[in-house]
N, C-alpha and C positions, 0 to 999 in steps of 0.2 A: 523463557519459562513462563508458564501460566499456572497460577495457584488460586484456588478457592479455599478460603480458610473459615470453616465453621459458618457457612452462609445459610441464613434463614430468610424466607420470603413467603408472605401471604398475599393472595389476591382475593378480594371479596370474601374474606374470612376462610378461604380455602388455603391450607398450608401446602405449598409446592415443594419447598426445601426446608429441612430442619437440620442445622449443623452439618451441612454438606461440605465435605473437604475433598479436594482432588488436586493432583499436581501433574502437569504435562511438561516434560523437558523440551527445550528448544529442538526442533526437528522431530518431535514426537507425534504420535497419533492417539486420538481418543474417539471412541465410538459411543454415542449417546443412544441408549435404548429406552423404550417406554411407550405405553399406549397413548392414545389421544387424551390431551388434557393433563398429562403428567409434568409438563413444563420443559419439554425439549427445546422448543424455540425460545422460550423465556430464558433458558440458561445461556443461549447464544446472545440474546439481547443484554443479559447481564455483563457478558464479556465486552460488549460494545459500549456499555455505559448508558444504554437507553432505559435500563431499569436499574435501580440501586437497591441493594439488599436491605432488609429491615435490620439485620445484624450480620456481622462477619465482614470479611474483606475479599475483594477481587484484586489480585496483584499480577501485573504484567511486566515481565523483565525487572522484577524487584521494585516496581513502582506501584503503590496503592492507587487504584482507580478512584478518581473523585471528579466532581463537577469542574474543578479547576484545571485538571489535566486531560480530560476526556478526549478533546479534539487531538491533542498530541498523540495519545495512545492509539486512537483509531487509525492514525496514519500507518500503523504497523499491520493493520488488518484488512482483509477483504471478505465481505459477506455475500454469499450467493444463496438465493432461495428458489424454491420451486415456483413461487408466485412473484417473480421480479416484475415490478411495475416501472418500466424504464422509459415510458413516454412514447412519442410519436415522431414521425419524420424520417429522413434519410439515415441509414445505419451508420455510415462513415462520419456523417456530420455529428451524430450523437457521440461517437467515440471521441472526436476532436473536442467536443464540448466538455466531456469528462476530463480530458487532459488540461482544459483551461481552468478547472476549479483550483482554488487557492492551494488546497492540500496536495494537488497533483502537478503543480507547475514546475516542480524540480525534476519531473520525469519526461524524458524525450519520447515523442510519438514516433514509433518505428513502424512504418507501413509495411516494410518487407517482413517483419516478424508477424504482423497482423495477418498478412496473406498466407504465411506459412502455417499459422495456427488455424486459419480457416480450412486449409487443406488437411491438417492433422485431424480436425474434428468433422471431416466429411461435409464441409460447406463450400459451395462454389464461390470463387472470387467475385462473381457477379452479385453476391449477397450485399456487397458494399454499395451497389447502385439501387437497392431496394429500400422501401420504407419499412420501418419496424412492424407496422400493422399487417404487412404482407407475409411475415414469417409465421410458420406453424409453431405450435407449442414447443415441439422438440427443437426446432431451429432456434427459437428465441432463447431456450434454456442453454443451448450450446453457445450462442452468441454472448449471453451474459457471462458465462464462464470465461470466454476468450477475453472480454473486456477486463475482468479482474486479473487474469494472468498477465495482461499487458502492464498492469499497475505494479506487478512484481512485489507484492506484500510479503512480509515475513510469516504471517499467520493467516490461514484460510479457514473460515467458518462456513461449513457446507450443510445447508438445510434442505434435505430431500432433493439434491441437485440432479439425480438421475431418474426422477419419477416419471418424466414424460418421454423416456427413451426406450428403444427396443434393446434386447439383450446384448447384441454386439456393440452398440454404442455405449451402453452402461459399462461394459468391460473396458472399452477404449478410454472413457473418462476416468474411471477408477485407476487404471494403469498409468495414465498420464500424471495424475496427482501423486501417486505412489512413487513415481520416478523422481519427484522433486524432494530429494533427500534432506535438503537444508530448510524445508518449509514445515511449519507446524500445522497439523490438520486436526480440526475438531469437526466431527461428522455426526449429523443426525439423519438417520435413514432407516427405512423399512426394507430396503432392497438387500436381498441375500448376497448380492455381489460384493457388498461391503462387509458383510458379517463373516465371510469365510476367510478373513485375512489375519486372524489371530491378533487383532488389536487389543490393547487394554480397553475395557468397556466400563460404562457407568449405567446402571439400570434404574431409571427414575420411577419405574413402576414397582420397584422392590426396595423402597425406602432409601434410594440413592446409593445402593451398594456398588462397589467397583471391583474389578478383577483384572 
């Protein structure tokens, strides 16, 4: 379960959140709405502990997020952005490096699953022989999603993850995530393909109201 309890935050004297409260059960979905500058990405960064609130609490699975436990809590989450800066070099080598990180060493690298996900997301297996800088924006976005799926986190924070894709691929990505019934999804997106799913929503452009 994810809970924001009376969270308030200002940046450069601009108030982004004022006593914002929201609760997402395990396996639940939440769609974050709002215009540019309303704090959609900042809200995701709050959940990751990259930003701490001025007041209020961020609680993940009953544990209050703090500087002392932030690394432990992040192991439950995967963050995917429209502007993933994932480096250079060979794609498969990059994935193996991700699995070598301290937080991921308990996860087995399953190449057969990787190849299956490439096929699911309409990427050729030959992608693994390419360098990251050879991939188009849409290919890189799908590749980043695949990497996070391999990590098998409990919570997925999705920040405009379908922005660089055509409509059929948008539908494919959305349907894949929605098929993961045991995963919690927090989605920030302008794409109508997410908006037509009857998710609970929070509108940061409307004083943080939810429905």
